[in-house]
N, C-alpha and C positions, 0 to 999 in steps of 0.2 A: 505492498499498499505505500505509495506517495507521500511526502509531508511534505506539512506546507506553513511556514511561519505569516501570521498577519500582524501588524507594526503599521498599528496606529493609535494615537492621543485619542481618537473620537470613538470609544464603545459601542454605541450606537451603529454606528456603522462597521465595526469589524465581526460585530455576534449575525448582520445580517450577513453580509458576505463568509462567516464561514458556515452559515448552516446551507448554504448551497451551492460550496464548495465540502459538504458535510456529505450532500445530499446524491454531487458526482462522484462519492470513492476516495477524497482524498482522507487523512488525519490532519486536523489543522488545530493549531493552540495561537492563542493569541498577546497581544503581549507591547509595548508601549517605548519610546525611544530608548527608555535609560536598560533596560533590560532584555533588551536584542540578541546582542554582541551573546553575553553568555547564555542566554537559550540559543539560537543559534546552535553553539556550541553541545548542547548538554541536546537535546529537543533533531538534531542533524536534518535536519529541511531540506528538498529535491530542491523546492524555492518559496522564498519568504516574497512575498507582499507589502512594497513599504509606501502612506501615508509619504506626501512629497514637503506638506508646510504643520510643523512638530515646534511644539513649545523651546527645542533649546535645542535642533539638529534639523535642515533636512534631510528630505527621501535617498534623495543621491548622497550627499556627504557618508551619509549610513552607507549603502549600500556597497559605497567604495571597500570600507573602511572590510562593510561584508566581505566584499570580494577579494582583500587583499589577505580572506588566511584562505578563505575558502571559493578558487577558482570556478568551481565548478559548477555551485547553488547558480539560480537561473533566481536573478532578480527583476523584480515588479516594481514599476513606480507608478503611484496612484492618485490623481487628484478628483477632486467634486471641481478641480479649476481649472482654466486653461493654463496646457503649461510651456512654458516656452523654451521648447530646450535647446536652444544659443547656449539659454544661459544657465544648464544644467552637466553635468556633469556622463553626457552620453554615453564613453565609452565602455561605462560598467553597465549600462541598466538592459538588459534584452529585450523589456518590451512597457511601455509605456498603458494604460487603462483608464478612462476615465470611469468616475464612480457619481453615482450609481450605477452599476454595470444593469443591464438585461440578464437573464437569465440565459440565453440565444449564445450573446457578445463572450459571456466568461464559460459558455463549454468548449466553445469557437477555442479561443485563448488559451486553453487550460487542458483542453483534450490529448491535443499533441504533447504532451511533455506526462501523457499518461502510457504512451508507448516505449518512453527516453530509458 
């Protein structure tokens, strides 16, 4: 079973996405930016979905830190606002996701990782 770590300071958004991904067959854990690095080590996710704007760090910066130690993890940057990709560390980001996402969009984006 593939593992997904959701990093978001909005628990409401995380719970909605967790339910959708769990129904798709993923094992999902939720955390905030403060515990993301530690949980990445212990949970060993295949995919990490990181919210772009959080209290202490931007999601693309957190993704860069995760990729330093775990380059094999697929990292998705999510936001409810438009993301100006020119202002992000795009070389570390595998996908961009606008939330809230429709179930079809999540299914299309995440199903390709089920087979890897």
